[in-house]
N, C-alpha and C positions, 0 to 999 in steps of 0.2 A: 068680726073679726075677734076671739074672745081672748081673755086675758092669758088663758095659757098659751095662747098661740103668740101672743106680742111678746112672752117670755123667750121664746125658743132664740136660739143662737141664730138660726138663719133668718130669723126675722129680721133682728138686730144687724147683723151683714147687709144683709138689703136695703135697709134704712141708710145705713153709714156709705154705702158704696155710691162713688162718681159716675161708676161706667159697669154694669153688671153683663156678663156674656152668659147665655143659657146654651149650651151645647147638647144636642142628643138626638134621637130619631123620630119618628113620626108622632110621638106623643108630646115634645118638644116643637116642633113643625105645626102641630094640628093636620096632618095630611086629611085625616079619614074625617074629622067632623067639621068641615067648613072651616079650614084655619086657626082654631082656638085652642093655644097650646096649654100645655097642664098647668101652667101659673097665671093665667090669665087670671083668675080670681083675686091674686094677689098684687095685680099692676099696678093698685093706685097707692100700694103700700112702699112702691119702688121710685125714690127720688130721684135717683139719678139715670143717665141713659141706658135705655136697653138695646143688645145685640143679641139678636137670635141666629146662631150658625148652627142648622139642622136640617136631616132632609130624611123624609118616609125610607125606612130599610136601611140605616145607616147602622153600619156596626162600628165596632171601636176601631178594626183595621181602617173602613172605608173614610171614619173621622180624621184618621192620621194621612192617609195617603192622599185624599180629596181636597180637606179642610183647614190642616192645622197651619198654611200659611194666613188663612181670613181669620182665625181664631188669634195667631201670634199679633198680628194686624190690629187686631180689637184693641190691644194693650189696656183689659180692663182690670179694675182692683180687685173685681170680684167674679169666679168662675165657675158655674154650676153645671157640672155634667152628670147627665141620666142618660147611660147606654150600657150597651150588653144585652138585653135580651134579644137582638136579632144574630148576636153569636151564638147565643146558646139554642135558639130554635131551629136555625139553619146549618151548623157547622160546617159550611163547607170552607176548607183551608185556604180558597182563591180568595175568599172576602169576610172570613171569620175569625176571631180567637176562638181556637176550638179546645183550649185548655183555660184553667183560672191563670194559670202561669202565664200564658199569652196575651189574656185580658187586662193582668196586672203592667205587664210589660207594654201593652198599647197607652194605657193611661198614664203609665209614667213619663214616654216618651214626650204625652201631651203636654205635662206639667211642664216637664225640664223645658221645653223648647217655649212654653209661656214665660217662664222664670228667666228663661237667658235674657229676655228682652225686658220683662219688669220682674225683678226679684220679690217685690213685696205683694203680690197676687195673692189673693186667698182662695182657696178653693173649697167646694162642696162637693162630695161626689154621691150620688144616689144610685141604690143597689137596682141592678135590672127589674125592670118591671113585671109583676106579674103575668101570666097567662094561664088563660082556663082551658080546658079541655075541648077538642073537638070542631074545628072551624077550618075551612076549605085552604084559610090565610096561610097555615101552617101545612109544610110538606106532608103528602098522606094524607091532609083532614086530620091528624092528631097529632097531637104531643109528642115524639120520639120517646122511647120507654125509660131513657135518663135522663128526660130533662129535669124532673124535681131534685134529682141529686146534684144535677149541674148548676141550678139555682142556687142550692146550697153551697156548693164549694165556691162558685164564683164570689158569693156573698160573704162567705166568711174570709175569704182571700182579701176583698176589698177593704173591710173591715178592720182586719190586721195591717194591711198596708196605710192605710187612713191615718192610725193609730200611732203607726210610725214616722209617718211622715208631718203627722201634726195636721191634718186635713179635717174638715168635718165628714162625717161618716150620716148616712141616713138611710133606713130600709124601711119604706113606706108599706111593704108589703102585709106586714101582719095586720095593719091598720085597714088597710083595703079589704082584706082576705074577709076581717070581723066584719065588714059594713056588708058583701057579698054574703054572709053567713045569715047576716039579719034580714037582708033585701036583696034579691036574687041577683047575679050579676048583668040581667039584663036591665035591670034598674039604671045601672050605670053605663055601660059598655054597648057600643055601636055593634060591634063581633067579639073576639075572643081576649081582644088586650086593650082596644082605643076605648077612652070614656070619650061618652057623649059631650055634647056643647054646652050643656046646661048643669046637670045635678052632677053628672060624670066628671068634669073639670073641678068642679068644687069640691068633691070629696077628695079627689086626688091631691090637691091644693092642701087640701085640709092634712090629706094622710104626711105629706111633706114636713109641715111645721109641727106635726103632733109625735114625730117620730124619732126624733134623735134619741 
């Protein structure tokens, strides 16, 4: 843990929290890499109780429809949400937020429900995780042609909303993309999006700490 990482706001929030609730999709659950979530390398820096409410393939719409009561019951004083990649990649209106506006609406529903029970809860929202091209895990084996534009739209909308709400916003993707450029994505990833249980999750955790 470097001095720069320890100086990050999210690190200080993690240090102070009595209960931290991580909310998200497969990267938070560790679905593909044997159960190792993206935050595992900073686990020892968290002194309070950790609650993980996540599921592989989860979208913001699924989090609201299936997991919101559990998130509220956690009564955490810090909630860290990393979701949205599946909304962008799969674009099915039955279970996805198909626009940036829908994405923000779902996150606001989540935050409002939590704050109704515990108004002093602090929130960190991480921009949708970056995905590389060409994997069978994405519909058709490649990213839809407008995916990069959607990533930008969702990320910009999230940044603006967090600014207005007073939430901490983190976009780790520039850091991650830079590491991919220095050493191919295969060094860190199991497939097109999931970090491996060793160097991958370490790099993703570093990206979050260094990308405020």
